[in-house]
N, C-alpha and C positions, 0 to 999 in steps of 0.2 A: 504494500500500500504506500502511495506517495505521501510525503509529509511536508508540512511547512513548519519550520522552527522559528519561533518568535522569541526575540532576545533583547535585553537591554544592551546598550553599547559596551558596557564594562565586561560582558561575557561572550562577545562574538567570536574571539579566537578559540576559546575553550569549546564552545558549542559547534563551531564549524568543524573542528577536528573530531569531536565526539560523534557527531552525526554524519561525518564524511560529506559535508556540503561542499559544493564547488561553485555555487551561484548565490548571489546575495543582493538584496535590495536594502538600501540605507535611506531612511527618512530622518534627516538631521538638519539642524539650523545651517543656513547657507555658509557661514564662516567658521563653523566648527570643524576642526581637523581631527583625524584619527587615522590609525594604520589599518589597512585592509589585511585580514588574515592571509598568510601566504598560500593557503590551500584554495583560496578564492581567486579565480582567474580575473585579471583586470578587465578583460573583454566581457565577462559575465557578472559584472558588478554595476548595478544601477544606483547612482547616488542622486537623490532628490533633495535639493535645498529648500526645506519647508519647515515652518514652525508648527507647534502643536496649538493652533488657535482655530476657532470655528467661524471667524468672520474677517473680511479684509479691512484695511484701513487702520491697522494698529501700529503706527509708527514705522519702524524699519523691519518689522516682522513680516514674514511671507506666509500668507494663508494658502492652504491647499487649493490648487486650481485644476480645471479640467485637464490641462496638459500634463500635470503630474499623474493624474489617475490614468490617462491614456498610456503613459509610459509604463505604469505598473501593469496594466492589462497586456500591452504588447510584450513586455518582458516575460510575464507569466506564460503567455501563449508560446513563447519561444523556449521555455524551460522544457528540457527533455524528460524530466521526472525520473531519471535513473538514479538520482541522489536527491536528498532533501534540499529545499530552497530555504535559505536563511533570510529572515526579514527582521530588521531591527530599527529602533529609534533610540532616544536617550534612555528611557526607562522601560520600554517594552510593554507599555500599558495602553497607549491611546493610538498613536499613528501606526505603529506596526501591526497591532491586531486588526485595525481597519484595513490596512493593505493586505493582510492575510486573507480576510474575507473576500476582498476584491479579486486577489490572485486565484483563490480557490474557485470562485464562480467563473472566472475567465477561462479556466481549464476544464471545469465541470459545470457547464451552464444548466444541466439537467438537475442539479442538486436543489433541494428544497431549502428556501431561505431560512425558515424557522428551524429546521433540523441543523443547518449549518450554524446558526446563532447558538443553538443549544449545545452543539459540540464545542464551540468556542467557550461557552460558560463552564462546561464540564472540564475543559482543559485548563481554564484559568478563572478562578473566582475574582481576580483583580482586573481583568481586561475591561476597559471602558473605551470602545472604539471611537475615534474622532468622528463626530457626527457630520462634519463637512465632507470628509473623505467618503463616508458611507453614503451620503446623499448624492454626491457626484458619481460614485460607483454604481449606485442603484440606477441612476439615469442612463449612464453610458452603457451599462450592461442590460438595459431594457427590462429591469426587474419590476417595473410598475408599482413602486412603493413597497414591495414585499420585503426587501432587504432592510429598509429604514424601519418598517414596522417590527421586523424580527429583532433587530438590535434594540429598539425601544422596549420590546417585550422582555429582554433579559436584564434590563436595567443597568444602573451604574454598578461597576465592580467595587469590591472592597478596597479600602485604602491600601496602597502598596509602597514598598520601600525601593522599588526599582530593581529587585533581585529575584524575580520570579519568572524565569523563562518557561516556555511551554511548547508543546507540539500540537499542531492542528492537522488531523487526518483528512485527506480528501475522500470523497465517497468511493465505495468499491466500484461503482459504475463510472467513475471518472476517467477510465480508459488509460490507466498507467501502462507504459510500454513494457 
């Protein structure tokens, strides 16, 4: 079964090695620098400069935009699923869980939105997916509001300290190679 590994920035190297990930999506502030784990190919690392906010016009902060979500969708669809996909943000609580939902639906569009949200909640009691990313993903993936409703249905996650990585399984019918 294909997996998406969701991680805080502080644990990407450890989790990339442990799960044998070769591809990674980073959702991190534009000017925040970090080292890409050596096991992740530079050509298979998508770095999106985006802050964890839900509305535009907040000073120098960059709100998630349609272009960011399109890049997540395109990257996920090019993922060969022979190894887990690592997705991270600063704490692994908001941006990366939202991106994991989007990536999962990009490669397994037949998945039920509510079942996916429930798998996310079962995997992480802390995840609170960024609502702006979820709304844009819902629209671009033609979910008809189902993804937004499913994420609202699981509610806000418990408070987290940014050290609670998790894995999200794709559905069995997702067509893993």
